[in-house]
N, C-alpha and C positions, 0 to 999 in steps of 0.2 A: 470656606465656608464651615461654618459651626454644624454639627451636627446635632439635630434636635429631634427626640424619642417617644414614643406611646408607651404607657406601663408593659406592653406586651410584649415589646422589642429587648426593652430592661430585667423582664423576667425570663425571657427567652435564653440572653446571655447569662444570666446568673445560675441559670439551670446548668449550662454548659460548662460554667467554669467547675460547680460544684460535681459534675460528672467527669470532668479532666481531675480531679483530685483535689480540688480545694473545698472544705468544710466548710457548712455554716458559720461554724464557733469562729472560725479564720475571718471571714468576711467580715463579720460584727467587729471582731476587735481592730480591723485593717481600718473600720469605719470610725470607731472612737477615736482613735489617733488621729484621725484627720480631723475628727471635730475638734480633740483636746489642741490641737493647736492653733486652731483658731478663737478659741476662749481664753487660753491664754495671750492672745491679741490685744483683748479688751479691758482696759482698767476695770478693778473691783475686786472686792475678793468673795463677796457671797453670792453662788449661784445658786436658785431652785433649780433641779432637775426635775420636769415633768415627764414619766414614764409609763406609756401603754401597755399591753399586754403580749404585742407583739416583737417580730425582727427588728420595728424600728422603736420600739421603748427600750429592746435589748443592747442597741446602740446608746440610747442616751444613760443606760446603768452601768452599760463597760465605762460609758465616760467618768460617770461618777465613782468608781473603782480608781481611777486613774488621776483625777483629780482631788483624791483623800488628803493626801498630804501638802497640796499647792494652793486651794484653797476650801472656804466654808461651805460646805455642800448641804445641801437640804433635798431628800427626794420624797417628791409626791408620786404616790402608784394613783395612776385613772382609771388601773380594770383589774375586777379579780378573777378572769380569765387570762391567766397568763400560756406559753409555749413554753416547752424544756427551755430553751436556751435564757428565755425572759428568767423565770424559776429559779435557775441555777444562779443566776449575775445576782438578784433580791436577794438570794441567803448568804451568799460573798460579803455583799456590804452590811447587811444583819449583823454578822460574824463581827465586822469591822468596828461595830457599834455606831453606824454612820448615822447621821437624824432620816428617819422613814416614819412618813406621814402621809394619813388619806389624802385626795385631792381636795374632800372637803372642809379641807383644814387650812387650806392654803393662806398664808401672809407675805406680801410679794412689797411690804411697806418698807423695809430694808435690804431689799435684794437687788443686786446693782447687774447680774446677768441672767438669763431666763436662757431655759435649753427646753425647746417644744420637740418632745418625742413620745408625743399621746398616739398619734396617726400617720400612718406611711402612706404610698400611691394605692394602698386596695382597696380606700373609702367612699362606697356608693353611694351610705345613706346620709340624710340628715344627720345634724350634731342637734340634742334636744338635750333636758334636764341637768345635770350638775355638770356634766363635760360641757355645755355650753356657756352656762354661768362660770366655770374654770377659765374656759379660751376667754371671757369678755375679762374677767378680771386681768390674764395677761396683758389683753389689749389696755386695759386701764392702766397698767402701771409704769413708771418711770422706768423700768429696766431696759437693760439693751438686750433685743430678743432674738434668740439665733432658734431657726428650726432644722430640723434633721431628716434630710432629703425634700421633706417637702411640708408646706405648713398646714397644720391639721387643719382639716376643716375646706381646703381646698382639693376640687378635683385633681388628677395629677394628668389628665389625661382633656381635659375640655377645658380648665380652668375658673369653672365654676364654683360658686363659694355655697358648700354645702348647709346652707341655713347661717352656720358663722364661722369665721377661719381665724386662725392666729395673722395678726399684723407683724410679720417678720423683719427687723433690721438687716438680718442675712438669712441667706438659706443656701444651708452646706448641701450640695446633692451629689449623690454616687454615680459613679461611670459615665454620667452623661445629664445634659440638662431635658429633661419633660418638660412636654411641649404645653401643659396646662401651669406650669409657671413664667410663662409670657404671654400667652394666649388671654383672649377674654379678659379676667379683672385678675389673671396672675399675677401680675408685675402691680398691683397695689398693696399685694400681700407676702410677696417673695423676698424686695428688699435685693441687696445686692445678692447676688449669686455666683457660688463658690464651687465650680466644681472640681469633686476628688476623686482622685483614681485609687481603686480600691482595688485592683489586677484584671478586672475584666471591663473590657467594651465592646458593645451591640454593633455587630455589623451593620446592619440596614437600619438606616434611617426614616420616618416620615417626611420631615422637614429638615430645610438646612437655614442658618442667618446668615443673613447676605453680610457682608464684610468690604471693608474699602478696595482692595486688592482684584475684587470681582467686576467691579463694574469700570473699571480706568477707562478715559476715554482716550483714543487714538488722537497721535499728534495731527494737526491741523497741516497740511501740503503747501508749502508756500507759495507753489504757482496752482491761485485756486480761487474761486468768485462765489458771490452771494446764493450765486443758482445751486453751488456744489452743497449746500449745506440746508435746504430745504424749504419749501412755502408751506405753514402752516396757516389754515383756515379756521376762523373762530367765529361759530354761529350761536348768537346770543342777543339778550336781551327783550324788553317790554316793559310798556307802562306800567303794570302791577308791581314791577319789581323791581322799580328805577334804581335804588340802589346796587342789587347783584349785578345790576345792567351795564353800571359804571364800573363793576367789578371785573368785569368780564374784561375789559380794558389793563386789569392786574393779568391777567391769562395770558394775553398777547405780549404784553412786555415779559413775563417770566419763560415763554417761547422763545424770544429774543437774545434773554441773559442766559438761557441753556442753549446756544448754539445755534437756533434755526436762522437760515436767508432773510427770510421774508417773514412779516406775522401780519394777516391781516383780519381785520373787522368787519364780520358780516353781520350787517345788525340793522333793525327795522327801519324805513326810509322818514318814518315820520318822529324817529327820536335823532334824528341825523345830529341835531343842535347841540345835546346833548354829549357828544362825543367829540364834535368838532374843536371845540375848545383844551380838548384833554390830552389829543393822540400829538407824540410828534414822531418816534419811532416805526409803529406800524402804519399798515395801509387800512382804509376802509373801502368797503365792498358795501352797496345796498341791495336792501329785500325790499320785497313790496307787501305790505301790509295793511290789515283793517284793524283800525285804531288801537296802533302799534303793535299789535301781535300778527308776526309773520305768517305770510300764507303761503300754501303748496304750489310750487312755479316749475316741471319738471327744468323749463329752457333757464331759467337761474340756476339751478340745481347744478345742471352742466355746465354753467357758465364757473361755478364753483368749484367744482370738481376741476376744471381742466387747468393743469400744468401746477398741480396740488400734490404735496407730499403727503398730509396729512391731517384730518378734518377733526375739530373738536367742538363737539356740541353738549347744549346744556344750560350754563349759564344764566338766571334770569330770566328765560325763556318764558315763565309763568305757567298756568293750564292754560291749555293751547290744544286744540283737537287735531290740529294737522302737523305737531312734533310728530307725531308716529309716523305719519305718512311720507316726512320728509326723511326721516331716520331708516326708516325702510325703505325708499330711493337711495337713500345713500348707500345703505348698506348693500343692496343687491348689484349695484352700478357700478360705483367706486372703485378703481384699484387701488389704492392707498390705506393707511390706518384710517380708522374713525374711531374717535375716542370718543366715549359718552359718560356725560357727568351730571351733574344737578337735576336740572328739569327734564334731561333727557330721559333718565332711569324712571325719573318718575313715570313719565308718560310709557317707558318700557315696559314698566311692573303690570301694566294692566294691559299687556298685548306682548309677552316674549318671544310669539313665534312671528313678529315682523321682520326678525332679523333673521328669521329661516334661511337656509339656501344662501347666507351672503357671500357676494361675490372679496368686500373690502375685507381686510383686517380688523378684527374688532376688538377692542379695548374697554372693560365697564371698569370705573373707579367709583364703588358703592361704598360711604359709609356703613355701619352694622346695621342702622337701623334703615336704610334702603335696603340693604344684603335679603335682610327677613320681607322686604314686602316682593322683591326680586324671586327668591327663591319659596317663599312661603314658610308656613313655621317649622322648625324641625329640632330634633332632638338627638345631636352627636356632634361629635369635637368640630368646630367651627372650619378643623382646616379640612375635613372631611365632605363638609357640606359646599368650602370653596373650589375643591378639586371635581366635585361632582358636576358641580353648577356651570364651571369651567369647559368642562367634557361636555357639556348640555349644548353649549352655545357655540361652541369651535371657537376659543376667543381667550384672550388673556383678562382674569377677573384679578382686581386689587381690593379687597375688601379692609378698607383703612380702619384702623383705631392706635392705639399706641404700640400694639403691635401692627404692623400692617400683612394681612394673606394674601400672598402674590400667586397662582396659579396657570397653567398654561392649557390644563388638562390631564395634564403629568407628571408635575414634581411640582410640591408646596417650596416655597421659598418664603421668609420670615423678613421684616426690616423692623428693626429697633431702632432706627434712629430715630431724633424728635424730642419735640417735649410742648408738655402742657401748654406751655405758652401760646403754641400754636394756632390752639382751640379760639379761634376767631373767623368772624366773617371774612370770606374770601381766601383762606387758604384752599381750601379745594380748587377757588378757578386756579391758584398758582401751580400748584400739582398739577391741574389737567396738561396748562401751559408747556409745562416742561415735559409732559410725558410725549405732549402733540410734537415736541421739539426735536426729543431723540427718535420718535418713532420714524421721523422725517429721514433717519439715516440709517436705523438697523431695525431689527424683526421687534415685534412687538413685546416680547419676556422681555428682551435684553433693555426696552426704551422703559419698560416698564419697572425693573428694578434700577436701574440707574435712578429714573425720574425720583422715585419713593427715597431710596436712600440721599442721595443729594439735596432734597427737599429736606428732609429731616434734618440735615448736618447745617444746610440754611438757618432753618428753626435754630437750634441748638446755639450758634455763632449769635442771631438777633438776639435771644433772651439774655446770653450775655452783657450784651449792650444795653435793651432795653427795660432788663428785669422779666420775672415769671407773668406779668399781668400789662405789661404796656404793649407790646409785639403787637404791629398789625401784618397784613398781607404785603404792604410795600417794603416794608424793614426785611421780610425774608427775601423779597426779589433783590434788594441790595446784596443779599450775601450770599447771594449763589456763586 
């Protein structure tokens, strides 16, 4: 797994490096050399360097000195308040007769490469005034943009935009990935992330990115049968959300495609005709309903739990006051894994205590909006909120986004596989079915990591075939 750090962890590691005898000046020079390597890989001779007054700007100014005989360089100063490292480098640049201008005079019409060294990882305020205008000009330019350590305007811990942020084509970040580069809106601004080693590394990490070798599936034994691979049951469907009810069929298919021995759709009796013409591989279980909405019935729920490895609930159930009672009963009586998605999460957001003292192993798969409703408003990094909430419920939470944040209350994992092509109705149902299948044979955290990673990879393959606009949930299933 790839480690991802908070700003405090990077600062602590940098302090230890300095205490160990490496000067701040040396760290700046090392950073600028790594930046220079990246700039020289980009076509174009005209380079505009925007330098703030701190160490981030000092990295950019040292880069200007390295490029003076290799490229046509214009330096734009973005602060009148400079630290000693910054001031010393600006004096050297002036002594070489390089072009140095205030940021108000920036002209990027003929610029090939922009270096963003305005703000570093310490930014905590919104960007306004002339600095905002300059960043907007960078974003409007046709130049290739390289950010120094973190795009200016992006909070390096939360991934939130501080009013405005540089949209980088590449971010050269030092000593480790900062979590703000890949969570929340970070991936919209960071571009390609290159980690540059400048001689120190933080030992502890808040989170880790999941890689293929972390989620390898065990080889199936030659002598085995479908009962060895789990029975997944999917509770779904209502007449008010007939499209989503049909998409629940995709959840069952994805469970089978992901290795489950059985997948059973548990649907309202009055909607049975909707499913009978569609299903082939999965089974059907009829649930009592009133005008298409399933009703709370302990005998039926006991039957659903019998000989079942995992239950997925939520797809297309609509608004139904019995849902929360069903979830609560399953949570407190089922000895397998309960995966809650969609309308199950909507019901749970109104009464999270319904799963208190649960017997079942719990997995919640909310997207960012659903997570806010479950957790309540918060002003902290998403990773902290997810960790706190998963610990509170005593289960695994996967907050779905471009980077999905996964936690079991102890460790944070980040999944970066996937594509914007997957932003389509039914995709979440596919993921829930996959996690349900994996949780039939492994623990909830491993199941969720496997499901999110494999789901994203299947979506990436589907995009290559169908393009970024035309991928359907069924296309993702075909690529599992």
